[in-house]
DRENDO-1510 file (C-alpha; in Angstrom, 1 decimal, always signed):
<recs>
REC; n; res; u; v; w
REC; 1; MET; +37.8; +40.9; +63.0 .
REC; 2; LYS; +36.5; +43.3; +65.6 .
REC; 3; LYS; +32.7; +43.6; +65.7 .
REC; 4; THR; +31.0; +46.9; +65.7 .
REC; 5; VAL; +27.9; +46.9; +67.9 .
REC; 6; PHE; +25.1; +49.3; +67.3 .
REC; 7; LEU; +22.8; +50.0; +70.2 .
REC; 8; GLY; +19.2; +51.0; +69.7 .
REC; 9; SER; +17.6; +53.8; +71.5 .
REC; 10; LEU; +15.8; +51.5; +73.9 .
REC; 11; THR; +19.0; +49.7; +74.9 .
REC; 12; VAL; +20.9; +53.0; +75.4 .
REC; 13; ALA; +18.1; +54.2; +77.6 .
REC; 14; GLY; +18.4; +51.0; +79.6 .
REC; 15; LEU; +22.1; +51.4; +80.0 .
REC; 16; VAL; +21.6; +55.0; +81.2 .
REC; 17; ALA; +19.1; +53.7; +83.7 .
REC; 18; GLY; +21.6; +51.2; +85.0 .
REC; 19; LEU; +24.1; +53.9; +85.7 .
REC; 20; VAL; +21.8; +55.8; +88.1 .
REC; 21; SER; +22.6; +54.7; +91.6 .
REC; 22; ALA; +20.1; +53.2; +93.9 .
REC; 23; GLY; +19.0; +55.0; +97.0 .
REC; 24; THR; +16.2; +57.3; +95.7 .
REC; 25; LEU; +14.4; +57.2; +99.0 .
REC; 26; ASP; +17.4; +58.5; +100.8 .
REC; 27; ASP; +18.0; +61.1; +98.1 .
REC; 28; VAL; +14.4; +62.4; +98.3 .
REC; 29; LYS; +14.6; +62.6; +102.1 .
REC; 30; ALA; +18.0; +64.4; +102.0 .
REC; 31; ARG; +16.8; +66.8; +99.3 .
REC; 32; GLY; +13.5; +67.5; +101.1 .
REC; 33; LYS; +11.6; +67.5; +97.8 .
REC; 34; LEU; +10.2; +64.9; +95.4 .
REC; 35; HIS; +10.9; +65.4; +91.7 .
REC; 36; CYS; +7.8; +64.0; +89.9 .
REC; 37; GLY; +7.6; +63.8; +86.1 .
REC; 38; VAL; +4.2; +64.7; +84.6 .
REC; 39; SER; +2.7; +65.5; +81.3 .
REC; 40; THR; +2.9; +68.9; +79.7 .
REC; 41; GLY; -0.8; +69.3; +80.4 .
REC; 42; VAL; -3.9; +67.0; +80.1 .
REC; 43; PRO; -7.1; +68.4; +81.6 .
REC; 44; GLY; -8.2; +66.4; +84.6 .
REC; 45; PHE; -5.0; +64.4; +84.8 .
REC; 46; ALA; -2.2; +66.9; +85.1 .
REC; 47; GLN; -2.4; +70.6; +84.4 .
REC; 48; PRO; -1.6; +73.9; +86.3 .
REC; 49; ASP; -4.6; +75.9; +87.4 .
REC; 50; ALA; -5.0; +79.6; +87.0 .
REC; 51; ASN; -2.6; +80.2; +89.8 .
REC; 52; GLY; +0.0; +77.9; +88.4 .
REC; 53; VAL; -0.7; +75.1; +90.9 .
REC; 54; TRP; -0.6; +71.6; +89.4 .
REC; 55; GLN; -3.9; +69.7; +89.7 .
REC; 56; GLY; -5.2; +66.4; +88.5 .
REC; 57; PHE; -5.6; +62.7; +88.8 .
REC; 58; ASP; -1.9; +61.9; +88.2 .
REC; 59; ILE; -0.8; +64.9; +90.2 .
REC; 60; ALA; -2.6; +63.4; +93.2 .
REC; 61; VAL; -0.4; +60.3; +93.1 .
REC; 62; CYS; +2.7; +62.5; +93.2 .
REC; 63; ARG; +1.4; +64.5; +96.1 .
REC; 64; ALA; +0.5; +61.4; +98.0 .
REC; 65; VAL; +4.0; +60.1; +97.6 .
REC; 66; ALA; +5.5; +63.4; +98.8 .
REC; 67; ALA; +3.2; +63.3; +101.8 .
REC; 68; ALA; +4.1; +59.7; +102.7 .
REC; 69; VAL; +7.8; +60.3; +102.4 .
REC; 70; LEU; +8.3; +63.9; +103.4 .
REC; 71; GLY; +5.1; +64.7; +105.4 .
REC; 72; ASP; +4.3; +67.6; +103.0 .
REC; 73; SER; +2.3; +67.2; +99.8 .
REC; 74; ASP; +3.7; +70.5; +98.5 .
REC; 75; ALA; +7.4; +69.4; +99.0 .
REC; 76; ILE; +7.5; +68.5; +95.3 .
REC; 77; GLU; +8.7; +69.8; +92.0 .
REC; 78; PHE; +6.7; +68.9; +89.0 .
REC; 79; VAL; +8.7; +68.3; +85.8 .
REC; 80; PRO; +6.7; +68.5; +82.6 .
REC; 81; THR; +7.8; +65.8; +80.1 .
REC; 82; THR; +6.7; +65.0; +76.5 .
REC; 83; GLY; +6.3; +61.5; +75.0 .
REC; 84; LYS; +9.9; +61.7; +73.8 .
REC; 85; THR; +11.6; +63.2; +77.0 .
REC; 86; ARG; +9.8; +61.3; +79.8 .
REC; 87; PHE; +11.9; +58.2; +79.7 .
REC; 88; THR; +15.2; +60.0; +79.4 .
REC; 89; SER; +14.2; +62.2; +82.4 .
REC; 90; LEU; +13.5; +59.2; +84.5 .
REC; 91; ALA; +16.5; +57.1; +83.4 .
REC; 92; SER; +19.0; +60.0; +83.9 .
REC; 93; GLY; +17.7; +60.7; +87.5 .
REC; 94; GLU; +16.3; +64.1; +86.6 .
REC; 95; ILE; +13.0; +62.9; +88.1 .
REC; 96; ASP; +12.4; +60.4; +90.9 .
REC; 97; MET; +9.2; +58.9; +89.5 .
REC; 98; LEU; +7.0; +59.4; +86.4 .
REC; 99; ALA; +3.2; +59.8; +86.8 .
REC; 100; ARG; +2.2; +60.7; +83.4 .
REC; 101; ASN; -0.5; +58.7; +81.3 .
REC; 102; THR; +2.2; +56.1; +80.5 .
REC; 103; THR; +1.3; +52.6; +79.2 .
REC; 104; TRP; +2.8; +49.6; +80.9 .
REC; 105; THR; +4.4; +47.5; +78.1 .
REC; 106; LEU; +6.9; +44.6; +78.0 .
REC; 107; SER; +9.6; +46.7; +76.2 .
REC; 108; ARG; +9.3; +49.6; +78.6 .
REC; 109; ASP; +9.5; +47.2; +81.6 .
REC; 110; VAL; +12.3; +45.0; +80.3 .
REC; 111; ASP; +14.3; +46.9; +77.6 .
REC; 112; LEU; +14.0; +50.4; +79.0 .
REC; 113; LYS; +14.7; +49.1; +82.5 .
REC; 114; PHE; +11.7; +50.7; +84.3 .
REC; 115; ASP; +9.4; +49.3; +87.0 .
REC; 116; PHE; +5.7; +50.1; +86.7 .
REC; 117; VAL; +4.5; +50.1; +90.3 .
REC; 118; GLY; +0.8; +49.5; +89.4 .
REC; 119; VAL; -2.1; +50.7; +87.3 .
REC; 120; ASN; -4.0; +53.7; +88.3 .
REC; 121; TYR; -6.1; +53.9; +85.2 .
REC; 122; TYR; -7.1; +51.2; +82.7 .
REC; 123; ASP; -7.5; +52.9; +79.3 .
REC; 124; GLY; -7.6; +52.2; +75.6 .
REC; 125; GLN; -6.7; +54.1; +72.4 .
REC; 126; GLY; -9.4; +55.7; +70.5 .
REC; 127; PHE; -10.1; +58.3; +67.8 .
REC; 128; MET; -11.8; +61.7; +67.7 .
REC; 129; VAL; -13.1; +63.4; +64.5 .
REC; 130; LYS; -15.2; +66.5; +63.8 .
REC; 131; ALA; -18.9; +65.7; +63.7 .
REC; 132; SER; -19.1; +67.5; +60.3 .
REC; 133; THR; -17.0; +64.7; +58.7 .
REC; 134; GLY; -19.9; +62.2; +59.1 .
REC; 135; ILE; -17.4; +59.5; +60.2 .
REC; 136; THR; -19.0; +57.3; +62.8 .
REC; 137; SER; -16.5; +54.4; +63.0 .
REC; 138; ALA; -12.8; +53.8; +62.9 .
REC; 139; LYS; -13.5; +50.8; +60.6 .
REC; 140; SER; -15.5; +52.8; +58.0 .
REC; 141; PRO; -14.3; +53.0; +54.4 .
REC; 142; ASP; -14.5; +56.8; +55.0 .
REC; 143; ILE; -11.3; +56.8; +56.9 .
REC; 144; ASP; -9.2; +55.4; +54.1 .
REC; 145; GLY; -6.4; +57.9; +53.3 .
REC; 146; VAL; -7.1; +60.2; +56.3 .
REC; 147; THR; -4.4; +62.3; +58.0 .
REC; 148; VAL; -4.1; +61.4; +61.7 .
REC; 149; CYS; -2.5; +63.6; +64.3 .
REC; 150; ILE; -0.3; +61.4; +66.5 .
REC; 151; GLN; +2.1; +62.1; +69.4 .
REC; 152; THR; +5.6; +60.8; +68.7 .
REC; 153; GLY; +7.4; +58.5; +71.2 .
REC; 154; THR; +4.1; +56.8; +72.3 .
REC; 155; THR; +2.5; +53.4; +72.0 .
REC; 156; THR; -0.3; +55.1; +70.0 .
REC; 157; GLU; +2.1; +55.3; +66.9 .
REC; 158; LEU; +2.4; +51.6; +66.8 .
REC; 159; ASN; -1.2; +50.9; +67.6 .
REC; 160; LEU; -2.3; +53.2; +64.8 .
REC; 161; ALA; -0.2; +51.4; +62.3 .
REC; 162; ASP; -1.6; +48.0; +63.5 .
REC; 163; HIS; -5.1; +49.2; +63.3 .
REC; 164; PHE; -5.0; +50.5; +59.7 .
REC; 165; ARG; -3.2; +47.4; +58.7 .
REC; 166; SER; -5.9; +45.2; +60.2 .
REC; 167; VAL; -8.7; +47.1; +58.4 .
REC; 168; GLY; -6.8; +47.2; +55.1 .
REC; 169; MET; -6.7; +50.9; +54.7 .
REC; 170; THR; -4.1; +53.6; +54.5 .
REC; 171; TYR; -3.4; +56.8; +56.5 .
REC; 172; GLU; -1.0; +59.7; +56.6 .
REC; 173; PRO; +0.5; +60.4; +60.1 .
REC; 174; LEU; +1.1; +64.0; +61.2 .
REC; 175; PRO; +3.6; +63.6; +64.1 .
REC; 176; VAL; +3.4; +66.1; +66.9 .
REC; 177; GLU; +5.3; +66.5; +70.2 .
REC; 178; SER; +2.4; +66.9; +72.6 .
REC; 179; GLY; -1.3; +66.5; +73.1 .
REC; 180; ALA; -1.8; +70.2; +73.1 .
REC; 181; GLU; -0.1; +70.5; +69.7 .
REC; 182; ALA; -2.2; +67.7; +68.4 .
REC; 183; VAL; -5.4; +69.5; +69.3 .
REC; 184; THR; -4.0; +72.7; +67.7 .
REC; 185; GLN; -3.3; +70.9; +64.4 .
REC; 186; TYR; -6.6; +69.0; +64.6 .
REC; 187; MET; -8.6; +72.2; +65.1 .
REC; 188; ALA; -6.7; +74.0; +62.3 .
REC; 189; GLY; -7.7; +71.2; +59.9 .
REC; 190; ALA; -4.2; +69.9; +59.4 .
REC; 191; CYS; -5.4; +66.4; +60.3 .
REC; 192; ASP; -8.7; +64.6; +59.9 .
REC; 193; MET; -8.5; +62.6; +63.0 .
REC; 194; PHE; -6.8; +62.8; +66.4 .
REC; 195; THR; -5.8; +59.5; +68.2 .
REC; 196; THR; -4.6; +58.9; +71.8 .
REC; 197; ASP; -6.0; +57.3; +75.0 .
REC; 198; ARG; -9.7; +57.7; +75.2 .
REC; 199; SER; -9.5; +59.3; +78.6 .
REC; 200; ALA; -7.3; +62.1; +77.1 .
REC; 201; LEU; -9.6; +62.4; +74.1 .
REC; 202; ALA; -12.5; +63.0; +76.5 .
REC; 203; ALA; -10.5; +65.5; +78.4 .
REC; 204; ARG; -9.5; +67.4; +75.3 .
REC; 205; ARG; -13.0; +67.3; +73.9 .
REC; 206; ALA; -14.5; +68.6; +77.2 .
REC; 207; ASN; -12.3; +71.7; +77.0 .
REC; 208; MET; -13.1; +72.6; +73.5 .
REC; 209; GLU; -15.3; +75.6; +72.9 .
REC; 210; THR; -18.1; +73.5; +71.4 .
REC; 211; PRO; -17.6; +69.8; +72.5 .
REC; 212; GLU; -20.6; +68.7; +70.6 .
REC; 213; ASP; -18.9; +69.5; +67.3 .
REC; 214; HIS; -16.5; +66.6; +68.0 .
REC; 215; VAL; -17.1; +62.9; +68.2 .
REC; 216; VAL; -15.0; +60.2; +70.0 .
REC; 217; LEU; -15.5; +57.1; +67.9 .
REC; 218; PRO; -16.7; +53.9; +69.6 .
REC; 219; GLU; -13.8; +51.7; +68.8 .
REC; 220; ILE; -11.1; +50.9; +71.4 .
REC; 221; ILE; -8.1; +49.6; +69.5 .
REC; 222; SER; -5.7; +48.7; +72.3 .
REC; 223; LYS; -5.1; +48.0; +76.0 .
REC; 224; GLU; -3.5; +50.9; +77.8 .
REC; 225; PRO; -2.8; +50.2; +81.4 .
REC; 226; LEU; -1.5; +53.5; +82.7 .
REC; 227; GLY; +0.5; +53.9; +85.9 .
REC; 228; PRO; +3.4; +55.4; +87.8 .
REC; 229; LEU; +6.9; +54.1; +87.1 .
REC; 230; VAL; +10.4; +54.2; +88.6 .
REC; 231; ARG; +13.8; +53.0; +87.6 .
REC; 232; HIS; +14.9; +49.3; +87.7 .
REC; 233; GLY; +17.3; +48.4; +90.5 .
REC; 234; ASP; +16.0; +50.6; +93.3 .
REC; 235; ASN; +13.5; +48.3; +94.9 .
REC; 236; GLU; +13.2; +50.2; +98.2 .
REC; 237; TRP; +12.0; +53.3; +96.3 .
REC; 238; GLY; +9.8; +51.2; +94.1 .
REC; 239; ASP; +8.1; +49.7; +97.1 .
REC; 240; VAL; +7.4; +53.2; +98.6 .
REC; 241; VAL; +5.7; +54.4; +95.4 .
REC; 242; ARG; +3.9; +51.1; +94.8 .
REC; 243; TRP; +2.4; +50.9; +98.3 .
REC; 244; THR; +1.5; +54.5; +98.4 .
REC; 245; LEU; -0.7; +53.9; +95.3 .
REC; 246; ASN; -2.0; +50.7; +97.0 .
REC; 247; ALA; -2.8; +52.7; +100.1 .
REC; 248; LEU; -5.1; +55.0; +98.1 .
REC; 249; ILE; -6.8; +52.0; +96.6 .
REC; 250; THR; -7.2; +50.0; +99.8 .
REC; 251; ALA; -8.5; +53.1; +101.6 .
REC; 252; GLU; -11.5; +53.1; +99.2 .
REC; 253; GLU; -12.0; +49.3; +99.7 .
REC; 254; LEU; -12.1; +49.8; +103.5 .
REC; 255; GLY; -14.2; +52.9; +103.5 .
REC; 256; VAL; -11.5; +55.3; +104.6 .
REC; 257; THR; -12.3; +58.8; +103.3 .
REC; 258; SER; -10.9; +62.3; +103.7 .
REC; 259; ALA; -13.8; +63.0; +106.0 .
REC; 260; ASN; -13.4; +60.1; +108.4 .
REC; 261; ILE; -9.7; +59.3; +108.3 .
REC; 262; GLU; -9.0; +61.1; +111.6 .
REC; 263; GLU; -11.6; +59.0; +113.4 .
REC; 264; MET; -10.5; +55.8; +111.7 .
REC; 265; ALA; -6.9; +56.5; +112.7 .
REC; 266; MET; -7.9; +56.3; +116.3 .
REC; 267; GLY; -8.2; +52.5; +115.9 .
REC; 268; THR; -11.0; +50.2; +114.7 .
REC; 269; ASN; -11.9; +46.5; +115.0 .
REC; 270; ASN; -10.6; +46.0; +111.4 .
REC; 271; PRO; -7.0; +44.7; +111.7 .
REC; 272; GLU; -6.1; +45.5; +108.1 .
REC; 273; LEU; -7.4; +49.1; +108.4 .
REC; 274; ASN; -5.4; +49.5; +111.6 .
REC; 275; ARG; -2.3; +48.2; +109.8 .
REC; 276; LEU; -3.0; +50.6; +106.9 .
REC; 277; LEU; -3.2; +53.6; +109.2 .
REC; 278; GLY; -0.4; +52.6; +111.4 .
REC; 279; THR; -2.2; +51.9; +114.7 .
REC; 280; GLU; -1.1; +48.3; +114.5 .
REC; 281; GLY; +2.0; +46.5; +113.2 .
REC; 282; ASN; +5.2; +48.0; +111.6 .
REC; 283; LEU; +4.5; +48.3; +107.9 .
REC; 284; GLY; +5.8; +51.8; +107.8 .
REC; 285; GLU; +9.1; +50.7; +109.3 .
REC; 286; MET; +9.4; +48.0; +106.6 .
REC; 287; LEU; +9.2; +50.7; +104.0 .
REC; 288; GLY; +11.7; +53.0; +105.7 .
REC; 289; LEU; +8.9; +55.4; +106.7 .
REC; 290; ASP; +7.1; +56.2; +109.9 .
REC; 291; ALA; +3.8; +54.7; +111.1 .
REC; 292; ASP; +1.6; +57.5; +109.7 .
REC; 293; TRP; +2.9; +57.4; +106.1 .
REC; 294; ALA; -0.3; +56.0; +104.6 .
REC; 295; LYS; -2.5; +58.2; +106.7 .
REC; 296; ARG; -0.7; +61.3; +105.3 .
REC; 297; ALA; -0.9; +60.0; +101.7 .
REC; 298; ILE; -4.7; +59.4; +101.9 .
REC; 299; SER; -5.3; +62.7; +103.7 .
REC; 300; VAL; -4.0; +64.8; +100.8 .
REC; 301; ALA; -6.9; +64.2; +98.4 .
REC; 302; GLY; -8.8; +61.2; +99.8 .
REC; 303; ASN; -8.9; +57.7; +98.7 .
REC; 304; TYR; -8.7; +56.4; +95.0 .
REC; 305; GLY; -12.4; +56.9; +94.4 .
REC; 306; GLU; -12.4; +60.4; +95.8 .
REC; 307; ILE; -9.4; +61.3; +93.6 .
REC; 308; PHE; -11.1; +59.9; +90.6 .
REC; 309; GLU; -14.5; +61.6; +91.1 .
REC; 310; SER; -13.0; +65.0; +92.0 .
REC; 311; ASN; -10.7; +65.2; +88.9 .
REC; 312; ILE; -12.2; +63.1; +86.1 .
REC; 313; GLY; -15.4; +61.6; +87.3 .
REC; 314; ALA; -19.0; +62.0; +86.2 .
REC; 315; GLY; -19.5; +65.3; +88.1 .
REC; 316; THR; -16.5; +67.0; +86.4 .
REC; 317; ILE; -16.2; +68.6; +83.0 .
REC; 318; ILE; -14.3; +65.4; +81.9 .
REC; 319; GLY; -17.2; +63.2; +82.8 .
REC; 320; LEU; -15.6; +59.8; +82.8 .
REC; 321; ALA; -17.5; +56.8; +84.3 .
REC; 322; ARG; -15.7; +54.5; +86.6 .
REC; 323; GLY; -16.2; +51.5; +84.2 .
REC; 324; VAL; -13.3; +49.0; +84.5 .
REC; 325; ASN; -11.7; +51.5; +86.9 .
REC; 326; ALA; -14.2; +50.7; +89.6 .
REC; 327; LYS; -12.9; +48.8; +92.5 .
REC; 328; TRP; -12.9; +45.0; +92.2 .
REC; 329; THR; -15.8; +44.5; +94.6 .
REC; 330; ASP; -18.0; +46.6; +92.2 .
REC; 331; GLY; -16.9; +44.6; +89.1 .
REC; 332; GLY; -13.9; +46.7; +88.1 .
REC; 333; LEU; -10.2; +46.0; +87.9 .
REC; 334; ILE; -8.9; +48.3; +90.6 .
REC; 335; TYR; -7.4; +46.0; +93.2 .
REC; 336; SER; -4.7; +46.2; +95.8 .
REC; 337; PRO; -2.7; +43.4; +97.4 .
REC; 338; PRO; -3.4; +43.1; +101.2 .
REC; 339; PHE; -1.8; +45.3; +103.8 .
REC; 340; ARG; -0.3; +42.5; +106.0 .
</recs>
């Protein structure tokens, strides 16, 4: 008897990814433009400004890659994606890379056939409620039976179910397509709680008319390592995106900033810094790029620390502390392999 095989959505996406031919680096060079998948809008991370120009922490990674490969941080098309469409867009080849608050998980890496090139923000899932509810904890009996706004197609759906199961309480999910829609429903009273990554909660809260009327609860219920990703099977392109991110991180480690990079690029007594900026060695050639690729990437918006502080740091409306996203020499988790 002939067997009928039913393929799950993850497997189908993986097969689609396998059909996309390798050679993205050559495609981007020939096209003269990078196609970068981003969110539909998260303040501080990825959002058009009043003039329609995309800005943010994740946007800076896209622009750094465009500068490294094409010599122009504006040679880029930003493609807004939702939690549901982001993986299809990447697997199908509509976009060259995805830089959109996406969590690195085993199933996405293995079953969906994507390569996460690194982590640019270590996050965790949390909850936001209106201060008027009096709820102060995501483990309080007060949350039993609440309605929760949740973005579909995300790890937050599964984490939410795990959390309520672990505390022995029930909830009613209100599925939405985007973070903006979740905020709209939450503000309208359609749900009692809103859950997503804590960085996104902070961003949404900061942009509300009266942020003090809303509380981000103290519990962190998951690990959410967020970072850029590319398709499996195109290692040359994966290397370019990976080492562009590493260049931003290493620049902070070595004290290279937007203010001093021209001086540093003239040559120093630090061999790794010289290799990073292309005055020694042939690392650019190994990547299929020229010697100044990393210098251009760093020059767009500065090193990792500068990008963090200017978009989501303590001095911005988002107001996030570095925390575990401090560089490793300051007790954080942000760390790059050596440029050697």
